[in-house]
C-alpha positions in Angstrom: -0.2 -0.3 -0.3 1.5 3.0 -0.5 2.1 6.4 1.2 -0.9 9.2 1.1 -0.1 12.2 2.6 -2.6 14.1 4.7 -2.3 17.9 3.5 -4.2 20.8 5.1 -4.7 23.4 3.0 -5.6 27.1 5.0 -7.4 29.4 2.6 -8.0 33.1 2.3 -11.9 33.5 1.8 -12.0 36.0 -0.8 -9.1 34.9 -3.0 -7.7 31.2 -2.6 -11.0 29.6 -1.9 -12.8 30.8 -4.7 -10.2 29.6 -7.0 -10.0 26.1 -5.1 -14.3 26.7 -5.7 -13.1 27.4 -9.6 -10.9 24.2 -9.2 -14.3 22.4 -8.9 -16.4 23.8 -10.7 -14.3 23.4 -13.9 -13.4 20.2 -12.7 -10.1 20.3 -12.9 -7.9 17.6 -11.6 -6.3 17.6 -8.7 -5.2 14.9 -5.7 -7.6 14.3 -2.9 -5.1 14.3 -0.5 -5.7 18.1 0.5 -8.1 19.0 3.4 -10.1 22.9 3.2 -10.1 25.0 6.0 -11.1 28.2 5.0 -9.7 31.5 6.9 -10.9 35.0 6.2 -7.6 36.4 5.7 -4.2 34.2 4.9 -3.1 36.9 7.9 -5.5 35.5 10.0 -3.1 32.2 10.2 -0.4 31.8 13.6 1.9 29.6 12.3 1.3 27.9 15.8 -1.9 26.5 13.7 0.6 24.7 11.6 2.8 23.4 13.9 -0.4 21.9 16.2 -1.7 20.1 12.6 1.2 18.3 11.9 1.4 17.5 15.3 -2.3 16.2 15.0 -2.1 13.9 11.8 -0.7 16.6 8.3 1.7 15.7 6.8 1.6 18.9 5.0 0.5 22.7 5.3 -0.4 24.7 2.8 -1.4 28.3 3.1 -3.1 30.3 0.0 -3.9 33.6 0.1 -4.6 36.7 -1.9 -2.2 37.8 -4.8 0.4 40.3 -2.3 -0.9 43.5 -2.6 -4.5 42.3 -3.9 -6.0 41.3 -0.3 -9.6 42.4 0.8 -7.6 43.2 4.4 -5.0 45.6 2.1 -1.9 43.8 4.6 -2.4 40.6 5.9 -0.9 38.0 3.3 2.1 41.1 3.7 1.8 39.7 7.2 1.3 36.1 6.3 4.8 36.4 4.3 6.5 37.6 7.9 5.2 35.2 9.8 6.2 32.2 7.5 9.9 33.7 6.9 9.8 33.4 10.9 7.9 29.7 10.9 10.3 29.1 8.1 13.6 30.0 10.3 12.0 28.0 13.1 10.9 24.6 11.2 14.8 24.1 9.7 15.9 24.5 14.1 13.7 22.1 14.4 14.8 19.4 11.7 11.4 20.0 9.6 11.8 19.6 5.9 11.6 22.6 4.6 9.1 21.3 1.5 6.0 20.1 4.7 5.2 24.1 4.5 3.8 25.9 1.5 3.3 30.4 1.1 1.5 30.5 -2.2 -0.9 33.2 -4.0 -4.5 31.9 -5.8 -6.9 34.2 -7.1 -10.0 33.4 -7.6 -9.7 33.4 -11.4 -7.1 30.7 -10.6 -8.7 27.2 -11.1 -5.7 25.9 -12.8 -2.9 27.0 -10.4 -5.0 25.7 -7.6 -5.0 22.5 -8.8 -1.3 23.1 -10.4 -0.3 23.6 -6.0 -2.2 20.8 -5.3 -0.7 18.5 -7.4 2.5 19.7 -6.7 2.4 20.3 -3.4 1.1 16.4 -2.6 3.8 14.3 -4.9 6.5 16.7 -2.6 5.1 15.4 0.6 4.5 11.9 -1.3 8.5 12.0 -1.8 8.9 12.8 1.9 7.0 10.1 3.2 4.8 10.6 6.8 5.9 13.5 8.8 7.2 11.5 11.8 4.9 12.0 15.4 5.6 10.4 18.7 9.0 10.0 18.4 9.3 8.7 14.8 5.6 6.6 15.3 3.3 8.0 13.2 -0.5 7.9 13.9 
């Protein structure tokens, strides 16, 4: 049996979630490994949410927001960039592979981009294997 990763997608309500909806209504193909959580803004995503998701069973976490400069709340995605940069430094020190956590931008009209990002993320996580929890025991 091959490994199928569990990926949490945290999507902003205004752009990325609409892009995911467009991918679905346009019948774009992408792996079913992602579970989506909608937030009002990517700037609302606390790095602790990401670490908690991985501790709770996610093999990877994808944060999608509006393109920089297009945030519904003006500067939320700039806050996201700063937080994700800080999280990247922390996870490097913790020994967590950088490909397990990804920040990207998807607008409401980018269903193709959404499906491509999901495919890419899923393939990278498959290559990394399950995220080790509890001292190496997965579960």
